[in-house]
C-alpha positions in Angstrom: 0.0 0.0 0.0 2.9 2.3 0.6 4.2 1.7 -2.9 0.7 2.7 -4.2 0.6 5.8 -2.0 4.1 6.8 -3.4 2.7 6.4 -6.9 -0.2 8.7 -5.9 2.3 11.3 -4.6 4.5 11.1 -7.6 1.7 11.8 -10.1 0.6 14.7 -8.0 4.2 16.0 -7.6 5.0 15.7 -11.3 1.6 17.2 -12.5 1.9 15.5 -16.0 -1.5 16.8 -17.2 -2.9 20.3 -17.6 -5.9 19.3 -15.4 -7.4 16.4 -13.5 -4.0 15.3 -12.0 -5.7 14.4 -8.7 -8.1 12.1 -10.5 -5.3 10.5 -12.5 -3.3 10.1 -9.3 -6.3 8.2 -7.7 -6.5 6.0 -10.8 -2.7 5.2 -10.5 -3.2 4.4 -6.8 -6.1 2.0 -7.5 -4.2 0.4 -10.5 -1.1 -0.2 -8.4 -3.2 -1.7 -5.6 -5.0 -3.9 -8.1 -1.7 -5.1 -9.5 -0.6 -6.1 -6.0 -3.8 -8.1 -5.5 -5.9 -5.7 -3.4 -8.7 -5.5 -6.0 -11.3 -6.7 -3.6 -11.2 -3.7 -1.3 -14.0 -1.2 -1.9 -11.3 1.4 -2.3 -12.7 3.6 -5.0 -15.6 4.4 -2.7 -13.3 5.1 0.2 -11.3 7.5 -2.0 -14.5 9.2 -3.1 -15.7 9.5 0.5 -12.4 11.2 1.5 -11.8 13.1 -1.8 -11.7 16.5 -0.2 -9.3 15.5 2.5 -7.3 13.6 -0.1 -7.1 16.7 -2.3 -5.8 18.7 0.6 -3.4 16.0 1.6 -2.0 15.8 -2.0 -1.6 19.5 -2.3 0.1 19.7 1.1 2.4 16.8 0.4 3.4 18.2 -3.0 4.0 21.6 -1.3 6.4 20.2 1.4 7.9 17.7 -1.0 7.5 14.6 1.1 4.8 11.9 1.0 4.9 11.0 4.7 1.6 12.5 5.7 0.0 11.3 2.5 1.1 7.7 3.1 -0.3 7.8 6.6 -3.6 9.2 5.3 -3.8 6.6 2.6 -3.2 3.8 5.1 -6.2 5.1 7.1 -8.3 5.2 3.9 -7.3 1.6 3.1 -8.2 0.6 6.7 -11.6 2.2 6.2 -12.1 0.3 2.9 -11.1 -3.0 4.5 -13.5 -2.5 7.4 -16.4 -1.7 5.0 -15.4 -4.6 2.8 -15.6 -7.0 5.8 -19.1 -5.7 6.6 -20.2 -6.1 3.0 -18.8 -9.6 2.9 -20.6 -10.5 6.1 -23.9 -9.3 4.8 -23.5 -11.0 1.4 -22.5 -14.3 3.0 -25.6 -14.3 5.2 -27.9 -13.5 2.2 -26.2 -16.1 0.1 -26.9 -18.7 2.8 -30.5 -17.6 3.2 -31.3 -17.7 -0.6 -29.5 -21.0 -1.1 -31.3 -22.6 1.8 -34.7 -21.4 0.5 -33.9 -22.8 -3.0 -32.7 -26.1 -1.6 -35.9 -26.5 0.5 -37.9 -25.8 -2.7 -36.2 -28.8 -4.3 -33.7 -26.8 -6.6 -30.6 -28.9 -7.3 -27.5 -27.7 -5.3 -25.4 -26.5 -8.3 -28.3 -24.6 -9.7 -29.1 -23.0 -6.4 -25.5 -21.9 -6.1 -25.6 -20.3 -9.6 -28.9 -18.6 -9.0 -27.8 -17.2 -5.6 -24.5 -15.9 -7.0 -26.3 -14.3 -10.0 -28.7 -12.5 -7.7 -25.9 -11.3 -5.3 -23.4 -10.3 -8.0 -25.9 -7.9 -9.6 -28.3 -5.6 -7.9 -30.7 -5.9 -10.8 -31.1 -9.1 -12.9 -33.2 -8.8 -16.0 -36.4 -10.9 -16.1 -36.1 -11.4 -19.9 -37.5 -14.7 -21.0 -34.9 -16.2 -23.3 -35.3 -19.8 -24.4 -32.0 -21.2 -23.2 -32.1 -23.7 -20.3 -30.0 -21.6 -17.8 -32.2 -18.5 -18.1 -35.4 -20.5 -17.9 -34.1 -22.3 -14.8 -32.9 -19.0 -13.3 -36.3 -17.4 -13.9 -38.0 -20.3 -12.3 -35.7 -20.1 -9.2 -36.1 -16.3 -9.0 -39.9 -16.5 -9.2 -39.8 -19.0 -6.3 -37.6 -16.7 -4.2 -40.0 -13.8 -5.0 -43.0 -16.0 -4.0 -41.2 -16.6 -0.7 -40.7 -12.8 -0.2 -36.9 -13.1 -0.3 -36.3 -11.0 -3.5 -38.2 -8.3 -5.3 -39.5 -8.0 -8.8 -38.9 -4.3 -9.8 -40.1 -2.4 -12.8 -37.6 0.3 -13.9 -38.8 2.1 -16.9 -40.0 -0.5 -19.3 -37.8 -3.3 -18.0 -38.5 -5.7 -15.2 -35.8 -7.0 -12.9 -35.3 -9.5 -10.1 -33.5 -7.9 -7.2 -32.2 -8.9 -3.7 -32.7 -6.1 -1.2 -29.3 -7.0 0.3 -27.7 -6.8 -3.1 -29.2 -3.4 -3.6 -28.1 -2.3 -0.2 -24.5 -3.5 -0.9 -24.6 -1.8 -4.3 -25.6 1.5 -2.7 -22.7 0.9 -0.2 -24.9 1.3 2.9 -22.4 -0.6 5.0 -20.3 2.6 5.0 -22.7 4.1 7.5 -21.3 1.6 10.0 -17.7 2.6 9.3 -16.1 5.7 10.7 -12.6 7.0 10.4 -11.0 8.2 13.6 
């Protein structure tokens, strides 16, 4: 994370673009973390939440010519992202188990229940289109059962209709951040 924070500092210090250097610096930071295997952190949101403080920190670090305070700040932002990620994972795992159990009780085969559950949790909105392929027909049948049980919603957005897990929508809206605070 320190290497990524140094990349953030260097882009800000060099100022390679006429404008939007802070935005590019954040992109470099995220790309460096991603290349080191930290892609699962909800870091872009943490950076967005702290964007004003980050802008001040970048400006101050560039002015004094040292990244020390910036590195400490970025470590705090990463800790916030990790805490939020753990809360999000906890909520998603509970919902996964709840949906999977309901499908299994309804007689849906195990592998199919896993696929349906993952599809519903990986996307806040899953189209209810009625294609003719087997997987989509099976998914639609499973989603209709979960809807009948009151576990997922059928939402109309404009002229399209979607299946949607309330927990997936909550996670997509990053509600777990309300439970995370930076000291």
